[in-house]
N, C-alpha and C positions, 0 to 999 in steps of 0.2 A: 838119501834114499836112492836106490837103484831102480829107475823106471825102465820098462821095456821099450817104450816109445814116447814120443813127444805128446801123442794123443792121450796116453795113460797119465802123464804128468799133468796135462791140462784138466783132465777129468777129476783127478784127485784134488787139485787146487780149487776147481769150481765147486766140488762137493763140500769142501771145507768153508768156502766163502758163503754159500747159501744155507749152511746148516744142515745139509743132507736133503733138502727139499727136492732137488733134481736127481737124486740117486735112483737107479732103476729098481732097486729092491724096496723102495718106499711106495707101497701100494695104495696109499691114501688117495682119495679123489682130489680133484682140484680144490684148492682152498677157497673159502668163501670170502670175497672182498667186503670191506665195510660199505654199507649202504647209507643213503641219506635217511633222515628220520621218518620220511613218509613211505618208505619201501621196506619190505621184509622178504625172507625166503619162505616159500610154502613147504609142505611135506615132501614134495618131489624135488626140491632144490631150485625151483624157478623163482624169479623175482616177481613179486606182486605188490600192489598198493596195500598199505596198512589200513585196516578198518578203523575209522576214527569214531570213538564213542561206542555206543551199542551198535552191533552189526545190523545193517539194513539189508532187506531182500531187494532184488532188482525191481520188483513191482511195487515197492514201497515209495512211490512218488506222490507227493501231495501238492496241492495248489492252495493259495491263499483264499479263504472263504469269500473275501470281497471281490475276487476275480472270477469266481465260478460262474459259468454261463455267459460270460462276455462274448466269446467268439460265436456261440450258438445264436445269441440275439443279434449279433452283427450279420450273421449269415441270413437270418430271417428277414432283416431289413434290406440288405443289399443284394442278396442272391435268392429271391423267393423260388421255391420249388426244388432247390438243390439240398442234398443232405450235407451235414456238417463235414463229413470226410471228403466228399467230392468237391466241396467248396474249398477245403484246406488244400487239396491237390491242385485246384485251379489257381489259388493264390500263390502257391509255391512255384508253379510253372512260370508265372509272370510277376515276379516280385517288385519290379520297378513301378507297376501300376498302383500299388497299395502302400500305405504308410508302414513304417517299420514296426509299429505296435501290432498291426493286423498281421504282418508277416510272422512276427514272433508267436502270436496266438495260433496261427495256422501251422507253424512248425511244431508247436507243442501238441496240437491236435493230431497231426500226422504221426508223431513219434509215440504218443502215449494213449491216444483215444481210438485211433483207427487200426483195426486188426487187418493184416494183409493175408 
């Protein structure tokens, strides 16, 4: 074949090598790569986590019934006069003073019980 330049020859061979994916007339968007089983593409083409089982709403957080009220009762015993949210904030500010279980309960209270 008679190529007009070395660049044309390289482009033709590159086009043949990749099956035409790099050809300028190929107007398809970028190909989607294979994702791990816990990820998927949403409607807009962005990568998101797959919903496992029935889809849950963001506010659908539950706590074990045997643990309900534990932090509130701890606050009443150890920080009388403080609200649960202010006690949770105080615990989170000085985590080293408190046991890990109290810190975990305070973190849960801050994240899901106290509206900012």
